[in-house]
HTML snippet that shows the backbone in 3Dmol.js (N, CA, C, O; Angstrom):
<script src="https://3Dmol.org/build/3Dmol-min.js"></script>
<div id="view" style="width:600px;height:400px;position:relative"></div>
<script>
const pdb = `
ATOM      1  N   MET A   1     138.191 112.314 102.816  1.00  0.00           N
ATOM      2  CA  MET A   1     136.540 112.804 102.485  1.00  0.00           C
ATOM      3  C   MET A   1     136.428 114.155 103.476  1.00  0.00           C
ATOM      4  O   MET A   1     136.599 114.012 104.687  1.00  0.00           O
ATOM      5  N   THR A   2     136.196 115.195 103.026  1.00  0.00           N
ATOM      6  CA  THR A   2     135.768 116.326 103.346  1.00  0.00           C
ATOM      7  C   THR A   2     134.607 116.645 104.448  1.00  0.00           C
ATOM      8  O   THR A   2     133.660 115.867 104.557  1.00  0.00           O
ATOM      9  N   ALA A   3     134.706 117.789 105.245  1.00  0.00           N
ATOM     10  CA  ALA A   3     133.587 118.169 106.264  1.00  0.00           C
ATOM     11  C   ALA A   3     132.432 117.858 105.782  1.00  0.00           C
ATOM     12  O   ALA A   3     131.729 117.044 106.381  1.00  0.00           O
ATOM     13  N   GLU A   4     131.900 118.613 104.277  1.00  0.00           N
ATOM     14  CA  GLU A   4     130.967 118.509 103.788  1.00  0.00           C
ATOM     15  C   GLU A   4     130.174 117.187 103.289  1.00  0.00           C
ATOM     16  O   GLU A   4     128.979 116.935 103.440  1.00  0.00           O
ATOM     17  N   THR A   5     131.115 116.461 102.692  1.00  0.00           N
ATOM     18  CA  THR A   5     130.492 115.140 102.627  1.00  0.00           C
ATOM     19  C   THR A   5     130.365 114.593 103.578  1.00  0.00           C
ATOM     20  O   THR A   5     129.441 113.793 103.426  1.00  0.00           O
ATOM     21  N   ILE A   6     130.872 114.524 104.787  1.00  0.00           N
ATOM     22  CA  ILE A   6     130.641 113.350 106.010  1.00  0.00           C
ATOM     23  C   ILE A   6     129.181 114.472 106.641  1.00  0.00           C
ATOM     24  O   ILE A   6     128.276 113.812 107.150  1.00  0.00           O
ATOM     25  N   VAL A   7     128.991 115.766 106.622  1.00  0.00           N
ATOM     26  CA  VAL A   7     127.804 116.330 106.652  1.00  0.00           C
ATOM     27  C   VAL A   7     126.393 115.860 106.485  1.00  0.00           C
ATOM     28  O   VAL A   7     125.342 115.849 107.126  1.00  0.00           O
ATOM     29  N   ALA A   8     126.940 115.411 105.126  1.00  0.00           N
ATOM     30  CA  ALA A   8     125.786 115.194 104.056  1.00  0.00           C
ATOM     31  C   ALA A   8     125.410 113.816 104.144  1.00  0.00           C
ATOM     32  O   ALA A   8     124.250 113.442 103.967  1.00  0.00           O
ATOM     33  N   ILE A   9     126.664 112.812 104.497  1.00  0.00           N
ATOM     34  CA  ILE A   9     126.298 111.632 104.822  1.00  0.00           C
ATOM     35  C   ILE A   9     125.351 111.193 106.118  1.00  0.00           C
ATOM     36  O   ILE A   9     124.514 110.294 106.200  1.00  0.00           O
ATOM     37  N   LEU A  10     125.845 112.264 107.199  1.00  0.00           N
ATOM     38  CA  LEU A  10     125.096 112.105 108.270  1.00  0.00           C
ATOM     39  C   LEU A  10     123.450 112.504 108.266  1.00  0.00           C
ATOM     40  O   LEU A  10     122.547 112.047 108.967  1.00  0.00           O
ATOM     41  N   ALA A  11     123.424 113.170 107.578  1.00  0.00           N
ATOM     42  CA  ALA A  11     122.514 114.140 107.261  1.00  0.00           C
ATOM     43  C   ALA A  11     121.105 113.330 106.915  1.00  0.00           C
ATOM     44  O   ALA A  11     119.996 113.256 107.442  1.00  0.00           O
ATOM     45  N   PHE A  12     121.870 112.654 105.521  1.00  0.00           N
ATOM     46  CA  PHE A  12     120.631 111.718 104.944  1.00  0.00           C
ATOM     47  C   PHE A  12     120.723 109.812 105.763  1.00  0.00           C
ATOM     48  O   PHE A  12     119.888 108.933 105.555  1.00  0.00           O
ATOM     49  N   VAL A  13     121.472 109.733 106.295  1.00  0.00           N
ATOM     50  CA  VAL A  13     121.492 109.150 107.131  1.00  0.00           C
ATOM     51  C   VAL A  13     120.728 109.011 108.525  1.00  0.00           C
ATOM     52  O   VAL A  13     120.246 107.941 108.898  1.00  0.00           O
ATOM     53  N   THR A  14     120.676 109.968 109.119  1.00  0.00           N
ATOM     54  CA  THR A  14     119.650 110.764 110.277  1.00  0.00           C
ATOM     55  C   THR A  14     117.884 110.496 109.813  1.00  0.00           C
ATOM     56  O   THR A  14     116.992 109.842 110.352  1.00  0.00           O
ATOM     57  N   ILE A  15     117.941 111.614 108.177  1.00  0.00           N
ATOM     58  CA  ILE A  15     116.772 111.544 107.653  1.00  0.00           C
ATOM     59  C   ILE A  15     116.166 109.901 107.238  1.00  0.00           C
ATOM     60  O   ILE A  15     115.004 109.635 107.543  1.00  0.00           O
ATOM     61  N   GLY A  16     116.752 109.189 106.763  1.00  0.00           N
ATOM     62  CA  GLY A  16     116.569 107.559 106.571  1.00  0.00           C
ATOM     63  C   GLY A  16     116.103 106.749 107.912  1.00  0.00           C
ATOM     64  O   GLY A  16     115.111 106.022 107.848  1.00  0.00           O
ATOM     65  N   ALA A  17     116.818 106.884 109.096  1.00  0.00           N
ATOM     66  CA  ALA A  17     116.493 106.327 110.389  1.00  0.00           C
ATOM     67  C   ALA A  17     114.990 106.962 111.027  1.00  0.00           C
ATOM     68  O   ALA A  17     114.287 106.294 111.784  1.00  0.00           O
ATOM     69  N   VAL A  18     114.709 108.078 110.672  1.00  0.00           N
ATOM     70  CA  VAL A  18     113.890 108.685 110.832  1.00  0.00           C
ATOM     71  C   VAL A  18     112.541 108.069 110.029  1.00  0.00           C
ATOM     72  O   VAL A  18     111.586 107.596 110.644  1.00  0.00           O
ATOM     73  N   LEU A  19     112.603 108.136 108.763  1.00  0.00           N
ATOM     74  CA  LEU A  19     111.664 107.721 108.546  1.00  0.00           C
ATOM     75  C   LEU A  19     111.661 106.009 108.550  1.00  0.00           C
ATOM     76  O   LEU A  19     110.723 105.318 108.154  1.00  0.00           O
ATOM     77  N   VAL A  20     112.509 105.680 108.911  1.00  0.00           N
ATOM     78  CA  VAL A  20     112.194 103.694 109.059  1.00  0.00           C
ATOM     79  C   VAL A  20     111.413 103.327 110.422  1.00  0.00           C
ATOM     80  O   VAL A  20     110.857 102.236 110.546  1.00  0.00           O
ATOM     81  N   PHE A  21     111.403 104.540 111.682  1.00  0.00           N
ATOM     82  CA  PHE A  21     111.067 104.770 112.767  1.00  0.00           C
ATOM     83  C   PHE A  21     109.533 104.904 112.465  1.00  0.00           C
ATOM     84  O   PHE A  21     108.585 104.167 112.736  1.00  0.00           O
ATOM     85  N   ALA A  22     109.625 106.121 111.801  1.00  0.00           N
ATOM     86  CA  ALA A  22     108.424 106.236 111.293  1.00  0.00           C
ATOM     87  C   ALA A  22     107.409 105.262 110.735  1.00  0.00           C
ATOM     88  O   ALA A  22     106.290 105.207 111.245  1.00  0.00           O
ATOM     89  N   ILE A  23     107.716 104.553 109.795  1.00  0.00           N
ATOM     90  CA  ILE A  23     107.146 103.297 109.142  1.00  0.00           C
ATOM     91  C   ILE A  23     106.933 102.265 110.169  1.00  0.00           C
ATOM     92  O   ILE A  23     105.834 101.711 110.207  1.00  0.00           O
ATOM     93  N   ILE A  24     107.743 101.979 110.905  1.00  0.00           N
ATOM     94  CA  ILE A  24     107.611 101.080 112.159  1.00  0.00           C
ATOM     95  C   ILE A  24     106.429 101.325 112.980  1.00  0.00           C
ATOM     96  O   ILE A  24     105.468 100.582 113.179  1.00  0.00           O
ATOM     97  N   GLY A  25     106.684 102.567 113.449  1.00  0.00           N
ATOM     98  CA  GLY A  25     105.595 102.987 114.486  1.00  0.00           C
ATOM     99  C   GLY A  25     104.126 103.190 113.715  1.00  0.00           C
ATOM    100  O   GLY A  25     103.095 102.931 114.338  1.00  0.00           O
ATOM    101  N   LYS A  26     104.070 103.679 112.290  1.00  0.00           N
ATOM    102  CA  LYS A  26     102.797 103.392 112.071  1.00  0.00           C
ATOM    103  C   LYS A  26     102.201 101.939 111.752  1.00  0.00           C
ATOM    104  O   LYS A  26     101.020 101.631 111.912  1.00  0.00           O
ATOM    105  N   ARG A  27     102.963 101.307 111.392  1.00  0.00           N
ATOM    106  CA  ARG A  27     102.517  99.711 111.551  1.00  0.00           C
ATOM    107  C   ARG A  27     101.747  99.354 112.495  1.00  0.00           C
ATOM    108  O   ARG A  27     100.601  98.910 112.432  1.00  0.00           O
ATOM    109  N   ARG A  28     102.564  99.606 113.596  1.00  0.00           N
ATOM    110  CA  ARG A  28     102.343  99.189 114.992  1.00  0.00           C
ATOM    111  C   ARG A  28     100.918  99.379 115.471  1.00  0.00           C
ATOM    112  O   ARG A  28     100.074  98.585 115.887  1.00  0.00           O
ATOM    113  N   ILE A  29     100.928 101.250 115.194  1.00  0.00           N
ATOM    114  CA  ILE A  29      99.569 101.584 115.910  1.00  0.00           C
ATOM    115  C   ILE A  29      98.510 100.945 114.653  1.00  0.00           C
ATOM    116  O   ILE A  29      97.410 100.582 115.069  1.00  0.00           O
ATOM    117  N   GLU A  30      98.707 100.823 113.507  1.00  0.00           N
ATOM    118  CA  GLU A  30      97.651 100.360 112.703  1.00  0.00           C
ATOM    119  C   GLU A  30      97.021  98.876 113.311  1.00  0.00           C
ATOM    120  O   GLU A  30      95.891  98.659 113.749  1.00  0.00           O
ATOM    121  N   GLN A  31      98.092  98.020 113.180  1.00  0.00           N
ATOM    122  CA  GLN A  31      98.032  96.851 113.857  1.00  0.00           C
ATOM    123  C   GLN A  31      97.124  97.022 115.429  1.00  0.00           C
ATOM    124  O   GLN A  31      96.087  96.424 115.716  1.00  0.00           O
ATOM    125  N   ARG A  32      97.734  97.835 116.133  1.00  0.00           N
ATOM    126  CA  ARG A  32      96.843  97.984 117.502  1.00  0.00           C
ATOM    127  C   ARG A  32      95.686  98.453 117.256  1.00  0.00           C
ATOM    128  O   ARG A  32      94.835  98.165 118.097  1.00  0.00           O
ATOM    129  N   LYS A  33      95.242  99.300 116.084  1.00  0.00           N
ATOM    130  CA  LYS A  33      93.926  99.981 116.083  1.00  0.00           C
ATOM    131  C   LYS A  33      92.696  98.346 115.134  1.00  0.00           C
ATOM    132  O   LYS A  33      91.466  98.353 115.174  1.00  0.00           O
ATOM    133  N   GLN A  34      93.447  97.359 114.518  1.00  0.00           N
ATOM    134  CA  GLN A  34      92.661  96.434 114.441  1.00  0.00           C
ATOM    135  C   GLN A  34      92.546  95.649 115.259  1.00  0.00           C
ATOM    136  O   GLN A  34      91.448  95.095 115.210  1.00  0.00           O
ATOM    137  N   ASP A  35      93.316  95.244 116.190  1.00  0.00           N
ATOM    138  CA  ASP A  35      92.883  94.533 117.373  1.00  0.00           C
ATOM    139  C   ASP A  35      92.064  94.668 118.579  1.00  0.00           C
ATOM    140  O   ASP A  35      92.476  95.137 119.640  1.00  0.00           O
ATOM    141  N   GLY A  36      90.708  94.168 118.325  1.00  0.00           N
ATOM    142  CA  GLY A  36      89.770  94.331 119.071  1.00  0.00           C
ATOM    143  C   GLY A  36      89.760  94.362 120.702  1.00  0.00           C
ATOM    144  O   GLY A  36      88.847  94.810 121.396  1.00  0.00           O
ATOM    145  N   SER A  37      91.103  93.727 121.202  1.00  0.00           N
ATOM    146  CA  SER A  37      91.059  93.471 122.389  1.00  0.00           C
ATOM    147  C   SER A  37      91.656  94.493 123.055  1.00  0.00           C
ATOM    148  O   SER A  37      91.731  94.495 124.284  1.00  0.00           O
ATOM    149  N   VAL A  38      92.022  95.230 122.475  1.00  0.00           N
ATOM    150  CA  VAL A  38      92.912  96.213 122.832  1.00  0.00           C
ATOM    151  C   VAL A  38      91.996  97.522 123.312  1.00  0.00           C
ATOM    152  O   VAL A  38      91.341  98.220 122.538  1.00  0.00           O
ATOM    153  N   PRO A  39      92.110  97.744 125.067  1.00  0.00           N
ATOM    154  CA  PRO A  39      91.093  98.934 125.377  1.00  0.00           C
ATOM    155  C   PRO A  39      90.893 100.035 124.803  1.00  0.00           C
ATOM    156  O   PRO A  39      91.965 100.322 124.270  1.00  0.00           O
ATOM    157  N   LYS A  40      90.174 100.796 124.605  1.00  0.00           N
ATOM    158  CA  LYS A  40      89.947 102.084 124.066  1.00  0.00           C
ATOM    159  C   LYS A  40      90.717 103.411 125.202  1.00  0.00           C
ATOM    160  O   LYS A  40      90.698 103.376 126.432  1.00  0.00           O
ATOM    161  N   SER A  41      91.237 104.311 124.476  1.00  0.00           N
ATOM    162  CA  SER A  41      91.805 105.137 125.406  1.00  0.00           C
ATOM    163  C   SER A  41      90.866 106.168 126.200  1.00  0.00           C
ATOM    164  O   SER A  41      89.698 106.024 125.841  1.00  0.00           O
ATOM    165  N   THR A  42      90.992 106.939 126.953  1.00  0.00           N
ATOM    166  CA  THR A  42      89.711 107.683 127.657  1.00  0.00           C
ATOM    167  C   THR A  42      89.373 109.167 127.107  1.00  0.00           C
ATOM    168  O   THR A  42      88.581 110.066 127.388  1.00  0.00           O
ATOM    169  N   LEU A  43      90.579 108.893 126.013  1.00  0.00           N
ATOM    170  CA  LEU A  43      90.110 110.561 125.081  1.00  0.00           C
ATOM    171  C   LEU A  43      89.298 109.920 123.975  1.00  0.00           C
ATOM    172  O   LEU A  43      88.683 110.777 123.339  1.00  0.00           O
ATOM    173  N   ALA A  44      89.107 108.719 123.556  1.00  0.00           N
ATOM    174  CA  ALA A  44      88.079 108.633 122.469  1.00  0.00           C
ATOM    175  C   ALA A  44      86.681 108.622 122.662  1.00  0.00           C
ATOM    176  O   ALA A  44      86.080 108.396 123.712  1.00  0.00           O
ATOM    177  N   ALA A  45      86.226 108.887 121.557  1.00  0.00           N
ATOM    178  CA  ALA A  45      84.800 109.390 121.610  1.00  0.00           C
ATOM    179  C   ALA A  45      83.954 108.802 122.024  1.00  0.00           C
ATOM    180  O   ALA A  45      83.261 109.361 122.875  1.00  0.00           O
ATOM    181  N   ASP A  46      83.635 107.459 121.630  1.00  0.00           N
ATOM    182  CA  ASP A  46      82.915 106.341 122.436  1.00  0.00           C
ATOM    183  C   ASP A  46      83.673 105.552 123.943  1.00  0.00           C
ATOM    184  O   ASP A  46      83.578 104.372 124.280  1.00  0.00           O
ATOM    185  N   LYS A  47      84.268 106.454 124.503  1.00  0.00           N
ATOM    186  CA  LYS A  47      85.065 105.952 125.915  1.00  0.00           C
ATOM    187  C   LYS A  47      84.696 106.697 126.952  1.00  0.00           C
ATOM    188  O   LYS A  47      84.844 107.919 126.949  1.00  0.00           O
ATOM    189  N   ASP A  48      84.264 106.145 127.781  1.00  0.00           N
ATOM    190  CA  ASP A  48      83.817 107.144 129.223  1.00  0.00           C
ATOM    191  C   ASP A  48      85.189 107.732 129.442  1.00  0.00           C
ATOM    192  O   ASP A  48      86.237 107.091 129.518  1.00  0.00           O
ATOM    193  N   SER A  49      85.033 109.101 129.537  1.00  0.00           N
ATOM    194  CA  SER A  49      85.945 109.838 130.251  1.00  0.00           C
ATOM    195  C   SER A  49      86.798 109.791 131.719  1.00  0.00           C
ATOM    196  O   SER A  49      87.842 110.334 132.079  1.00  0.00           O
ATOM    197  N   LYS A  50      85.646 108.687 132.525  1.00  0.00           N
ATOM    198  CA  LYS A  50      86.062 108.728 134.062  1.00  0.00           C
ATOM    199  C   LYS A  50      86.973 107.389 134.228  1.00  0.00           C
ATOM    200  O   LYS A  50      87.450 107.229 135.352  1.00  0.00           O
ATOM    201  N   GLY A  51      87.206 106.617 133.450  1.00  0.00           N
ATOM    202  CA  GLY A  51      87.827 105.717 133.612  1.00  0.00           C
ATOM    203  C   GLY A  51      89.188 105.835 133.866  1.00  0.00           C
ATOM    204  O   GLY A  51      89.652 106.967 134.002  1.00  0.00           O
ATOM    205  N   THR A  52      90.014 104.714 133.967  1.00  0.00           N
ATOM    206  CA  THR A  52      91.562 104.654 134.517  1.00  0.00           C
ATOM    207  C   THR A  52      92.123 104.553 132.538  1.00  0.00           C
ATOM    208  O   THR A  52      91.737 103.891 131.575  1.00  0.00           O
ATOM    209  N   PRO A  53      93.216 105.644 132.770  1.00  0.00           N
ATOM    210  CA  PRO A  53      93.992 105.317 131.401  1.00  0.00           C
ATOM    211  C   PRO A  53      94.593 104.402 131.068  1.00  0.00           C
ATOM    212  O   PRO A  53      95.099 103.572 131.823  1.00  0.00           O
ATOM    213  N   VAL A  54      94.631 104.409 129.885  1.00  0.00           N
ATOM    214  CA  VAL A  54      94.960 102.372 129.442  1.00  0.00           C
ATOM    215  C   VAL A  54      96.291 102.390 129.752  1.00  0.00           C
ATOM    216  O   VAL A  54      96.675 101.579 130.596  1.00  0.00           O
ATOM    217  N   ASP A  55      97.247 103.297 129.148  1.00  0.00           N
ATOM    218  CA  ASP A  55      98.665 102.308 129.370  1.00  0.00           C
ATOM    219  C   ASP A  55      99.596 103.122 130.760  1.00  0.00           C
ATOM    220  O   ASP A  55     100.548 103.894 130.870  1.00  0.00           O
ATOM    221  N   THR A  56      98.733 102.463 131.572  1.00  0.00           N
ATOM    222  CA  THR A  56      99.351 102.874 132.809  1.00  0.00           C
ATOM    223  C   THR A  56      99.193 101.917 133.749  1.00  0.00           C
ATOM    224  O   THR A  56      99.653 102.081 134.879  1.00  0.00           O
TER     225      THR A  56
END
`;
const viewer = $3Dmol.createViewer("view");
viewer.addModel(pdb, "pdb");
viewer.setStyle({}, {cartoon: {color: "spectrum"}});
viewer.zoomTo();
viewer.render();
</script>
């Protein structure tokens, strides 16, 4: 195996890993948005900005 082959394989594996993590993250966010029991962020348009942050 030459260095060019190793670099190409590492690049494709890295791109694949990033895509997998992005898809998983997107699914989790979509599920969280559909869940009505999750409190809204203080940055949401219909939430009072004087409240405490959600994820702290």
